[in-house]
N, C-alpha and C positions, 0 to 999 in steps of 0.2 A: 677737753678738745680731742684728745687722742681716741677716746672711746667713741666719739661721734664719727670719726673717720673709720674706725673699725666697724661700727654698726652700718655705716653707709656702704662699705665694701661688702659686708655680708649680705645686706639687702640687695645690692646690685647683682651679686653673684647668683643669689636665689632667683631674681627676676630673669636673668639671662638664661638660666637652666629651665625655668618654667616656660619661657617663650620659645626656646629652641628645641626642647625635648620632643614635643608632639610633632613638629615639622620633620625632624630627623628620623624619629621612630616610625612614622607613617610613610616616609618616602621609600618608593620601591628601589631607588638607587642606593640608599644608605641602609635602611633596615635597623632592627633592634640591636643586632650584634655589633655592628660598626658604631652605632650610637654610643653604646657603653664603652667601647674601646676609645672613642674620642674623649669622653669624659675621664676615662682612666689616664689617658696621656696628659690631659690638662692637669689632673691631680698630681701626676708624677713631676711635671715641670714645676708646679707650685711647691711641692715638697723639696725639690732640689734647690729652688730659689731660697726658701727659708733656711735650709741646711747651710747654704753658702753665705747668706747675708745676715742672719741673726746670730749675735755672739753668744757663746756658751756662758751661762751664769752659775753653773753648779759650783758650790763651795766658795762663792764670793759673797761678801756682805753687800747690803744695799748701798752703802757709801762707795764701795769700790765700783759697783755697777753704775751708779750715778756719775762718778768721776770719769768713767770710760766714755760717757756720752758727751762730755763737755769738750768743745773744740778749743784747742790751744792757739 
């Protein structure tokens, strides 16, 4: 089930980029430089979200990782 959500998110992101890039890139008000800065800002926000929300698993066993996801 989780891989389906991941694939859906990936496909949705690609669709959004494919639909918005031509409009932003060809717009005289936005242009190519600002278009890439917009996508860079979205990428930075996504990176910071993952950095803050995904727990570190380095040096932990699968059992420890699984136990950390169980709600008490």
